[in-house]
C-alpha positions in Angstrom: 11.0 31.9 60.7 9.5 33.2 57.5 13.0 33.4 55.9 13.7 29.7 56.8 10.3 28.7 55.5 10.9 30.5 52.2 14.4 28.9 51.9 13.0 25.5 52.6 10.2 26.0 50.1 12.6 27.2 47.4 14.9 24.2 48.1 12.0 21.7 47.9 10.9 23.3 44.6 14.4 23.1 43.2 14.7 19.5 44.1 11.3 18.7 42.6 12.2 20.6 39.4 15.5 18.8 39.1 13.8 15.4 39.5 11.2 16.2 36.9 13.3 18.1 34.4 14.0 15.0 32.3 10.4 14.3 31.5 8.7 11.0 31.3 10.5 8.0 29.8 9.6 7.4 26.2 8.0 4.0 26.8 5.7 4.0 23.7 8.6 4.8 21.4 10.8 2.2 23.1 8.1 -0.4 22.7 7.6 0.4 19.1 11.4 0.3 18.4 11.6 -3.1 20.2 8.8 -4.4 18.2 10.2 -3.3 14.9 13.7 -4.6 15.7 12.2 -8.0 16.6 10.2 -8.0 13.5 13.2 -7.2 11.3 15.3 -9.9 13.0 12.6 -12.5 12.5 12.2 -11.5 8.8 15.8 -12.3 8.0 17.4 -8.9 8.4 20.6 -10.3 10.0 21.1 -12.2 6.7 20.0 -9.5 4.2 20.5 -6.2 6.0 23.0 -6.9 8.8 24.5 -3.4 9.1 21.0 -1.8 9.4 19.8 -4.3 12.0 23.0 -4.0 13.9 22.7 -0.2 14.0 19.1 -0.5 15.1 20.0 -2.9 17.9 22.8 -0.7 19.1 20.7 2.4 19.2 17.9 0.6 20.9 20.2 -0.7 23.6 21.5 2.8 24.2 17.9 4.2 24.3 17.0 1.6 27.0 20.0 2.7 29.1 19.2 6.4 28.7 15.4 6.0 29.3 15.3 7.0 33.0 18.1 9.6 33.2 18.0 11.2 29.8 14.5 10.6 28.3 14.9 13.2 25.6 18.0 11.5 24.3 16.4 8.1 24.7 13.5 9.3 22.6 15.8 10.3 19.8 17.7 7.0 20.0 14.4 5.0 20.0 13.2 6.9 16.9 16.6 6.3 15.2 16.4 2.6 16.1 12.9 2.5 14.7 14.0 4.1 11.4 17.0 1.7 11.1 14.7 -1.3 11.8 12.3 0.0 9.0 15.2 0.3 6.6 16.4 -3.2 7.6 12.9 -4.6 6.9 12.7 -2.8 3.5 16.1 -4.1 2.4 15.3 -7.6 3.6 12.0 -7.6 1.7 13.7 -6.2 -1.4 16.4 -8.9 -1.2 13.9 -11.6 -0.8 11.9 -10.3 -3.8 15.1 -10.4 -5.8 15.7 -14.0 -4.8 12.1 -14.9 -5.7 12.5 -13.2 -9.1 15.6 -15.1 -9.9 13.9 -18.3 -9.0 11.0 -17.6 -11.2 13.3 -16.6 -14.1 15.2 -19.8 -13.7 12.1 -21.9 -13.7 10.9 -20.0 -16.8 14.2 -20.8 -18.6 13.9 -24.4 -17.5 10.4 -24.6 -18.9 11.4 -23.0 -22.1 14.3 -25.4 -22.6 12.0 -28.3 -21.9 9.4 -27.0 -24.4 12.2 -26.5 -27.0 13.4 -30.1 -26.4 9.9 -31.5 -26.8 9.5 -29.6 -30.1 12.8 -30.9 -31.4 11.9 -34.4 -30.4 8.5 -34.2 -32.1 10.1 -32.9 -35.3 12.6 -35.7 -35.4 10.2 -38.5 -34.6 7.6 -37.4 -37.2 8.3 -38.9 -40.6 9.0 -36.4 -43.3 6.1 -35.8 -45.5 6.7 -36.4 -49.2 4.8 -35.4 -52.2 1.7 -37.5 -52.7 2.1 -40.4 -55.1 0.1 -40.0 -58.3 -2.6 -42.6 -58.9 
């Protein structure tokens, strides 16, 4: 009986260890990755950083699939998705800044041309001054 009890105890321990060996699902990391991917998508990453956001989405989907059975792998994938989403955000912000800079430079050129045109118009409409007439 003692031998059966020891075998049963060992079997239960092995089953419990196998069930817990993966560790807890990386829910906080997955939530952060989801949040950053959503933020990047809303900021315009599909337009300005499509490869980065696509990679982040793909890694995040795989992390979601692996979360229960392979939590360590899911954690790595969630962290990679987070990094890709951050890169997408950075590239999107840089691209938007470049667009804004071009707009400002274009407006500055337009203003300079208008100022030059006004100066030229003022010069041509003002009568030329001549030497004063002697009295």
